[in-house]
C-alpha positions in Angstrom: -38.0 6.3 -18.5 -39.9 3.0 -19.7 -39.4 3.8 -23.3 -35.7 4.3 -22.6 -35.2 1.1 -20.8 -37.0 -0.7 -23.6 -34.8 0.8 -26.2 -31.5 -0.3 -24.1 -32.8 -3.8 -24.0 -33.5 -3.8 -27.7 -30.1 -2.6 -28.5 -28.4 -5.0 -26.2 -30.6 -7.9 -27.5 -29.4 -6.9 -31.2 -25.9 -7.1 -30.1 -26.3 -10.5 -28.6 -27.9 -11.6 -32.1 -25.0 -10.3 -33.8 -22.6 -12.3 -31.6 -24.5 -15.7 -32.1 -24.7 -14.9 -36.0 -20.9 -14.3 -35.9 -20.2 -17.5 -34.1 -22.1 -19.4 -36.4 -20.2 -18.5 -39.4 -16.9 -19.2 -38.0 -15.1 -22.5 -39.1 -14.0 -25.0 -36.6 -10.3 -24.3 -37.5 -10.5 -20.6 -37.2 -12.2 -21.1 -33.7 -9.7 -23.2 -32.3 -7.1 -20.7 -33.2 -9.2 -17.7 -31.6 -9.6 -19.9 -28.3 -7.1 -19.6 -25.5 -7.3 -21.2 -22.2 -5.2 -19.2 -19.4 -5.8 -19.4 -15.6 -4.8 -16.2 -13.8 -1.2 -16.6 -12.5 -0.5 -17.0 -9.0 1.5 -13.8 -9.0 -1.7 -11.8 -10.0 -4.3 -13.7 -8.0 -2.9 -15.1 -4.9 -4.2 -18.3 -3.5 -7.7 -17.2 -2.6 -10.7 -15.0 -2.8 -12.9 -13.2 -0.4 -16.4 -12.7 -1.3 -19.7 -11.8 0.5 -21.0 -14.9 2.4 -24.5 -14.5 0.9 -23.2 -14.7 -2.9 -23.5 -18.1 -4.2 -21.8 -18.1 -7.7 -23.0 -21.4 -8.9 -26.7 -20.3 -8.3 -26.2 -16.9 -9.3 -24.9 -18.3 -12.9 -27.8 -20.6 -13.0 -30.3 -17.5 -12.5 -28.6 -15.4 -14.9 -27.1 -17.7 -17.5 -23.9 -16.4 -19.0 -25.0 -16.9 -22.6 -27.4 -13.9 -22.1 -24.3 -11.6 -21.8 -20.9 -11.5 -23.2 -20.3 -15.2 -23.2 -21.2 -17.7 -25.9 -21.7 -21.6 -25.7 -19.6 -23.5 -28.4 -19.5 -27.5 -28.4 -20.9 -27.5 -24.7 -18.4 -25.0 -23.4 -18.8 -21.3 -22.4 -16.4 -18.8 -24.0 -16.0 -14.8 -23.5 -16.8 -12.6 -26.4 -15.6 -9.2 -26.6 -17.4 -6.2 -28.3 -15.4 -6.8 -31.5 -17.0 -10.1 -31.5 -13.9 -11.9 -30.9 -14.1 -15.4 -29.2 -12.1 -15.3 -26.1 -11.1 -17.8 -23.4 -13.1 -20.3 -21.8 -15.1 -19.3 -18.9 -13.5 -20.0 -15.6 -15.3 -19.2 -12.4 -12.1 -18.7 -10.5 -11.6 -16.0 -12.9 -14.9 -14.3 -11.8 -13.8 -14.7 -8.3 -10.7 -13.2 -8.8 -12.3 -10.0 -10.5 -14.4 -9.9 -7.3 -11.3 -10.2 -5.0 -9.6 -7.2 -6.8 -12.0 -5.1 -4.5 -9.9 -6.5 -1.6 -6.5 -7.0 -3.1 -6.1 -3.4 -4.2 -6.7 -1.6 -0.8 -4.7 -4.4 0.8 -1.6 -3.7 -1.2 -2.1 0.1 -1.5 -3.9 1.2 1.9 -3.7 4.8 0.6 -5.8 4.2 -2.3 -9.0 3.8 0.0 -11.6 6.4 -1.0 -14.4 7.8 1.0 -17.2 6.7 -1.2 -16.4 2.9 -1.1 -15.5 2.7 -4.7 -12.1 0.8 -5.7 -10.5 2.1 -8.8 -9.3 -0.8 -11.1 -6.9 0.1 -14.0 -8.7 -2.3 -16.8 -5.6 -1.5 -18.9 -3.1 -3.3 -16.5 -5.4 -6.0 -15.8 -5.9 -6.9 -19.5 -2.3 -7.3 -19.8 -2.6 -10.5 -18.0 -6.2 -11.1 -18.3 -7.3 -10.3 -21.8 -11.2 -10.7 -21.6 -11.5 -9.2 -18.0 -14.2 -6.9 -19.3 -16.6 -9.7 -20.2 -16.5 -10.7 -16.5 -16.9 -7.2 -15.0 -19.8 -6.4 -17.2 -21.4 -9.5 -16.2 -21.2 -8.7 -12.7 -22.4 -5.4 -13.4 -25.3 -6.5 -15.6 -26.6 -9.1 -13.1 -26.6 -6.7 -10.2 -23.5 -8.1 -8.0 -21.3 -5.0 -8.7 -21.9 -1.4 -9.4 -19.7 1.3 -11.0 -19.1 5.2 -10.4 -18.5 5.7 -14.1 -15.9 8.0 -13.4 -13.0 8.0 -15.2 -10.2 10.7 -15.9 -7.3 10.2 -18.3 -4.1 9.6 -16.5 -5.8 10.5 -13.2 -8.3 7.9 -12.2 -9.7 4.5 -13.2 -13.5 3.6 -12.9 -14.5 2.6 -9.6 -16.4 -0.5 -8.4 -17.8 -1.8 -5.3 -20.6 -4.2 -4.4 -24.3 -3.6 -5.0 -26.2 -3.0 -1.9 -27.3 -6.7 -1.4 -23.8 -7.5 -1.3 -22.0 -4.6 0.1 -23.3 -5.1 3.7 -22.5 -8.8 3.8 -19.4 -10.3 5.6 -16.7 -12.0 3.7 -15.9 -15.6 3.4 -12.6 -17.2 1.8 -12.6 -19.4 -1.0 -9.5 -21.0 -2.0 -8.4 -21.6 -5.7 -8.8 -25.2 -6.5 -5.4 -25.2 -8.7 -3.4 -24.5 -5.6 -2.1 -26.6 -2.7 -2.3 -24.5 0.4 0.7 -26.4 2.1 3.2 -25.5 -0.9 2.6 -21.9 -0.7 5.9 -19.8 -1.2 6.3 -17.0 1.6 8.1 -14.7 -1.0 7.1 -14.5 -4.7 9.8 -15.0 -7.3 8.1 -12.3 -9.3 6.7 -9.0 -8.4 4.8 -6.2 -10.1 6.9 -3.1 -11.0 4.0 -0.5 -11.1 6.5 2.1 -12.8 7.3 0.0 -15.7 3.9 -1.8 -15.5 5.4 -5.4 -16.0 6.6 -8.3 -13.5 10.2 -8.7 -12.9 12.4 -10.9 -10.5 11.9 -10.2 -6.9 15.3 -8.5 -5.9 14.7 -9.1 -2.2 15.6 -12.9 -2.7 19.2 -11.7 -3.4 19.2 -10.8 0.5 19.0 -14.0 3.0 19.6 -11.6 5.9 15.9 -10.3 5.0 14.4 -13.5 3.6 15.4 -16.0 6.1 13.0 -15.0 8.7 10.0 -15.1 6.1 10.9 -18.6 4.8 10.5 -20.0 8.4 7.0 -19.5 8.1 6.6 -18.9 11.8 5.2 -15.2 11.7 1.5 -15.6 12.6 -1.5 -13.7 13.4 -4.4 -14.4 15.8 -6.9 -14.9 13.1 -9.8 -15.1 15.1 -9.4 -12.1 17.5 -7.9 -9.9 14.4 -10.8 -10.8 12.3 -13.4 -9.8 14.9 -11.6 -6.7 15.9 -11.6 -5.6 12.4 -15.5 -6.2 11.9 -16.2 -4.5 15.0 -14.4 -1.5 14.6 -15.9 -1.0 11.4 -19.2 -1.1 12.7 -17.9 1.3 15.3 -17.0 3.8 12.7 -20.1 3.6 10.8 -21.8 4.4 14.1 -19.9 7.2 15.2 -20.2 8.8 11.7 -18.2 10.3 9.1 -15.8 12.6 11.3 -14.5 9.7 13.1 -13.2 8.0 10.0 -9.7 7.7 9.3 -7.7 10.3 7.4 -6.1 9.4 3.8 -3.1 11.6 3.7 -2.7 10.8 0.0 -5.8 12.2 -1.1 -6.9 15.8 -0.7 -10.6 17.3 -1.0 -10.8 20.5 -2.9 -14.4 21.0 -2.0 -13.6 20.6 1.7 -10.0 22.0 1.7 -8.9 18.9 3.9 -7.6 15.3 3.5 -10.1 12.8 2.5 -11.4 10.1 4.7 -11.1 6.4 4.2 -14.5 4.3 3.8 -14.4 1.9 6.7 -16.1 -1.2 4.8 -13.0 -0.9 2.1 -10.6 -0.8 5.2 -12.2 -3.8 6.7 -11.9 -5.9 3.3 -8.5 -4.6 3.2 -7.4 -5.9 6.4 -9.5 -9.1 6.0 -7.3 -9.9 2.9 -3.9 -9.2 4.7 -5.0 -11.2 7.9 -5.8 -14.3 5.4 -2.4 -13.9 3.8 -0.4 -14.0 7.0 -2.5 -16.8 8.1 -1.2 -19.0 5.2 2.1 -17.5 5.0 2.0 -15.9 1.9 3.7 -12.5 3.0 4.0 -10.8 -0.2 7.3 -9.4 0.6 9.2 -7.4 -1.9 11.9 -4.9 -2.4 10.6 -2.2 -5.1 12.9 -0.9 -7.5 11.8 2.7 -7.2 13.0 3.8 -3.4 14.1 0.1 -2.6 11.8 -0.1 0.2 10.9 -3.6 1.7 7.0 -4.0 1.3 5.1 -6.8 2.9 1.7 -7.8 4.3 2.7 -6.3 7.8 3.9 -3.1 6.1 0.6 -3.0 4.3 -1.7 -3.3 7.3 -2.9 -0.9 9.5 -0.6 -0.4 12.7 -3.2 -1.3 15.1 -3.5 -4.9 13.6 0.5 -5.8 14.2 -0.6 -6.1 17.9 -2.1 -9.6 16.9 1.4 -10.7 15.4 3.6 -13.3 17.1 6.8 -15.0 16.0 6.9 -19.1 16.6 4.6 -17.9 19.7 6.7 -15.5 21.0 6.0 -12.0 21.5 7.1 -9.1 19.3 8.4 -5.8 19.9 8.9 -2.8 17.2 11.9 -0.4 17.4 11.0 2.7 15.6 12.9 5.8 14.7 11.4 8.9 16.5 10.5 11.6 13.8 12.3 9.4 11.4 12.0 11.8 8.2 13.0 14.8 9.9 15.7 13.2 11.8 16.9 11.7 8.2 17.2 15.1 6.7 20.1 15.9 8.8 22.5 14.1 6.6 21.6 16.1 3.6 22.8 19.5 5.4 26.5 17.7 5.2 28.1 19.0 1.9 30.3 15.8 2.0 26.9 13.9 1.3 26.7 15.4 -2.2 30.2 14.7 -3.2 31.4 12.0 -5.4 34.6 11.2 -3.4 32.9 11.5 -0.2 34.6 10.6 3.3 31.1 9.7 4.8 30.0 6.3 5.3 26.9 7.0 3.1 26.6 9.5 0.2 24.4 10.2 -2.7 26.8 8.1 -4.8 26.1 5.0 -2.6 22.5 5.0 -3.4 20.9 3.2 -6.4 21.7 4.7 -9.8 18.0 5.9 -10.2 18.1 7.7 -7.1 21.4 9.4 -8.1 20.1 10.2 -11.5 17.6 12.6 -9.5 20.0 15.0 -8.5 21.1 16.5 -12.2 24.2 18.8 -12.3 22.5 21.9 -12.2 20.5 20.7 -9.0 24.0 19.8 -7.4 25.2 23.0 -8.1 22.2 24.7 -6.3 22.6 22.5 -3.5 26.3 23.1 -3.0 26.0 27.0 -3.3 23.3 27.0 -0.9 25.2 24.6 1.7 28.4 26.2 1.1 26.6 30.0 2.3 24.6 28.4 5.0 25.7 29.1 8.7 25.7 25.4 9.9 25.1 27.0 13.6 21.4 28.0 12.5 20.6 24.2 12.5 21.7 23.4 15.9 18.3 23.6 17.5 16.9 21.4 14.5 19.4 18.8 15.0 19.1 18.3 18.6 15.4 18.4 18.6 15.3 15.7 15.8 18.0 13.8 17.5 15.8 13.7 20.7 12.9 12.8 19.0 11.2 16.0 20.2 10.7 18.0 17.0 7.0 17.9 16.7 6.5 19.0 20.6 9.2 21.8 19.9 7.3 23.3 16.9 3.8 23.1 19.0 5.6 25.0 21.7 7.1 27.7 19.0 3.8 27.9 17.4 1.9 28.4 20.8 4.5 31.2 22.0 5.2 32.9 18.8 1.8 32.6 17.0 -0.5 32.2 19.8 -2.0 29.2 18.3 -2.4 25.7 19.7 -1.6 22.9 17.0 -2.0 19.0 18.1 0.9 16.8 17.5 -1.1 15.1 14.6 -1.0 18.5 13.0 2.6 19.1 13.2 3.0 15.7 11.5 0.6 16.6 9.0 2.7 19.8 8.4 5.9 17.7 7.8 4.3 15.6 5.6 3.2 18.6 3.4 6.8 20.3 3.9 8.4 17.3 2.5 6.3 15.8 0.1 4.1 18.7 -1.5 5.1 20.6 -4.7 6.8 24.1 -3.9 3.9 25.8 -5.8 1.8 24.7 -3.0 2.6 27.5 -0.7 0.4 30.6 -1.0 -2.9 28.8 -0.9 -4.9 28.9 2.4 -4.6 25.1 2.8 -0.8 25.4 2.8 -0.5 27.5 6.0 1.0 24.7 8.0 3.9 24.7 5.4 4.2 28.6 5.7 4.5 28.1 9.4 7.3 25.6 9.0 9.1 28.2 6.6 9.1 30.7 9.3 10.0 28.6 12.4 12.7 26.7 10.2 13.7 28.9 7.3 17.1 27.3 6.6 15.5 23.8 6.6 12.7 24.8 4.4 15.4 26.4 1.8 17.1 23.3 1.3 13.9 21.4 1.1 12.7 23.7 -1.5 15.9 23.4 -3.5 15.7 19.7 -3.8 12.5 19.9 -4.8 12.7 22.7 -7.5 12.8 20.5 -10.6 10.8 17.3 -9.4 9.0 17.5 -6.4 9.0 13.8 -5.4 12.9 13.9 -5.3 13.1 14.5 -1.6 10.6 11.8 -0.6 12.7 9.5 -3.0 15.8 10.3 -1.6 14.8 10.1 2.0 13.3 6.7 1.6 16.3 5.4 -0.2 18.4 6.7 2.7 16.2 4.8 5.1 16.2 1.6 3.2 19.8 1.6 2.8 20.4 2.0 6.6 17.8 -0.2 8.0 17.8 -3.1 5.4 21.4 -3.1 4.4 23.3 -1.9 7.3 21.3 -2.6 10.6 19.6 -5.9 9.4 22.8 -7.2 7.8 24.9 -6.5 11.1 21.9 -8.1 13.1 22.2 -11.3 10.8 25.9 -11.7 10.8 26.8 -10.6 14.4 23.6 -12.4 16.0 24.9 -15.5 14.5 21.7 -15.8 12.2 19.6 -16.5 15.1 17.7 -13.2 15.9 14.5 -13.2 14.0 13.8 -9.4 12.4 11.2 -8.1 9.9 11.2 -4.5 8.9 8.2 -1.9 8.7 10.3 0.9 6.8 11.8 2.9 9.5 11.4 0.2 12.2 12.7 -3.3 13.0 10.5 -5.9 14.7 12.0 -8.8 16.7 11.3 -11.0 19.7 11.3 -9.2 23.0 14.6 -11.1 24.1 16.5 -9.2 21.4 15.3 -5.9 21.9 18.6 -4.3 23.3 20.7 -5.9 20.8 18.9 -4.9 17.8 18.6 -1.4 19.3 22.1 -1.0 20.1 22.9 -2.0 16.4 20.3 0.4 15.0 21.8 3.4 17.3 25.2 2.7 16.3 24.4 2.6 12.6 22.1 5.6 12.6 24.7 7.8 14.4 27.5 6.7 12.1 25.6 7.6 8.9 23.5 10.6 9.7 26.1 12.2 12.1 23.7 12.8 15.0 22.3 10.3 17.4 19.0 8.9 16.9 16.0 8.5 19.4 14.3 5.1 19.3 11.1 4.0 20.8 10.4 0.3 21.6 6.8 -0.7 21.6 5.7 -4.4 22.5 3.1 -5.7 20.0 0.2 -7.1 22.3 -3.4 -6.8 22.8 -2.9 -4.2 25.6 -1.6 -1.8 22.8 -4.9 -1.8 20.8 -6.3 1.7 20.2 -9.9 0.4 21.0 -9.9 -1.6 24.4 -13.7 -1.5 24.3 -13.7 -3.9 21.3 -11.1 -6.0 22.6 -13.4 -6.3 25.9 -16.3 -7.1 23.8 -14.3 -10.0 21.9 -12.9 -11.3 25.0 -16.4 -11.5 26.5 -17.6 -13.5 23.5 -14.6 -16.0 23.4 -15.0 -16.7 27.2 
């Protein structure tokens, strides 16, 4: 082992010598042309970074000089050097902070990206689009024992993952604000947003809709930072203490080894919520409408549901009005043949949705759907329509499974059943882990057949379609009416299939939602109102502990 380590050190020193030799033969004119100083733009970095509170970057750099690694000093300044010995940009400490903060930014924006081993996958190809010498920083952080890597890369499937080394992984986090920004000039909604599909930034189309942007621009949506942060920290410790079986489930990641969904690493969840809490505190709401299914995403849609109980608007308590069993309920419109027609008489048809959603329904698929609906006995759907309208479809399936199959399933398992039915590939059916899907196909065969047909050419089609329908109804019908009929006085925020407002406007908002949903879907909806308050927190034992320390 010593011989191997000695050989690696020798190779590294030879590479460093080659780097210095290369620099020494460069002319000043060539060098100036090669050097570009570019700060990471706000649209990438945000306004701050969260780093371990026991990490002093300045002292670390003194202890591990940059020039011993992939950096070099020229005329008193330090620059990056890549593997091809090309000089990059001038070293910027805040760029290093940004690299560290990626471990928080990524899970904060994509909560379902959280793995169970604590590693955060960073797509270096995407980062290098705007941060060319990113690898010099990440390699320095690994070589000097701040970060560790899983060295696991799968083409088109998984990027290399990173997390803090043990010395820093267990430390709490501290906010460090970038010096180039004035916190008082933060824009609540960014003008440009990242398009994951096209791998580029583009104008934020949310800004075209004042009935959605106005309430963010007031900078009055706040969070109890102290309590929310303490709650997050104590909850992380509680999950670790209770053990793996008590970690949250990640329904976007499947473990083939265990034949079950993966779990979410509690410390990564903590980093994510800390990042979101800080964003709300400074009114950087990160609100945008995506150009895939046109959902509105924001810091409050990204955060875990429990933490919304710490939110207030201008000091007023909020209430969330939610569509019960929303995805199964929205399915009802798809059984109406008129929905699929170009000259439909319905308030909403496939041709009212964005063109990219329309394009998912190819001519051949449209014919298959039309043929099926033409022969379908509409009376066979009465129970499904009734139960989704009442908001009791999960409980109804629990009852049927218990009576017909002599098996007790929890409500959580039934929700998982729908998740698998609506969003999994049609090929996922005969495997043992597809048991819940097969159960559904036996209970509601007519519903399952339409689901199967819609997904037959491209399995994400149904998910995209349902989410686009949801967005059209909630954002551009309900919210627009609330804005207009409420004389622009009723604060609203959306969380996909729910609308959040202050308590005094609960009935007003609920009535408009019920009217629009019935008008568009064709059957009444069941709405549930939940007041966002500390009493609604799942872990009241933690809240009690927090209140005792504050009092």
